[in-house]
N, C-alpha and C positions, 0 to 999 in steps of 0.2 A: 718553834724550831730556834735554838739558841745561836748557831753559827749559820749565816746566810749562805745559800747554795747558789751556784756551784762553789765548792771549796776543794783546792787541790791540796793543800796542806793546812795543818793546824798545829801551833806550838803552845804549850802550856808550861810556864815556869812557876815554881811554887817554892815555899820555904820547905827545906828538908828537916824534919823533926826526928826524934829518937825513934818513934813508931814507924814512920815512913821508911827510914833506913833499915829498921829490922825486916819490914816487909819486903823491901827490894832485895835484900841479901837473900831471904827465903825463896823469892821468886827467880833470882839469878840461879840459884843452886837447882831448883825444880826445873828450870827450862835448859839446863846444860845439855841433857840428852835429847832434846827436841830439835829437829832439823827446821831451818828457816826456809821459806819459800824461795825458790831461785829467783824471782823478780822482785824481791825485797832487798833494798840497801840497807846494810846496817854496818856499824864500826863501833867498837867499845871506846868509851872515853877513858882515856889514861891519864889525863892531867886534870887537875883541880881548877875550879872556878871558870869552866868553859862550857857550862851547860847550854847557853844561849847559842854559842857557836856550833855545837855538835847538833843541836837541835835543828839549825839552819841547814847544816850539811845533810842531816837525815832527811829533811823536808825536800830539798832540791834533788837529792839521790832518788827519791821515790816519785817524783814527778817529771822524771826526765822525758817521757813519752808526751807530756803535756807542753813541755817548753819547746822553744824554737830551737831545731837542731842546725848543725853547720858550723858552730863556733869552735875552732880548732883547740883553744886552750881549755874550754870545758870538757871536750873529748878526752884531752890529755888528762886532766884531773880525773875523771871518772875511770879511765882506762888503767891508771896507776892506783885507785883506790883499792882494788882487789888483791894487790901485790902484798906479800908479806913485808912488814916494816914500814907500810904506808903510814903517815907521810914521812918521807925521809928529810932530814935536815937539808934545808935550801930549796925544798920542793916549791913552795909558794914563790920564792924569790925567782925560780926558773920561769914560772909562769908569766911574769911581768913583761 
């Protein structure tokens, strides 16, 4: 087993090549009509050079039940994540 268990989240960062980008675009088009499971947190990366950050947000969003609950700022973040236009300018500043 390559990844020690238990494992709540796993992030793989890799160099994007022309072939990988072609595959990604094909998969994105193919999956457009598929619905996502209601219990899966997902958001589209809309800015460049943020792969690691978006990966962390996805990982945290999908292990919510395994994380300690009760932190108001985290609940505020996740409740805003499903709203159109998220994150809004100044959103993170308001969490501080």
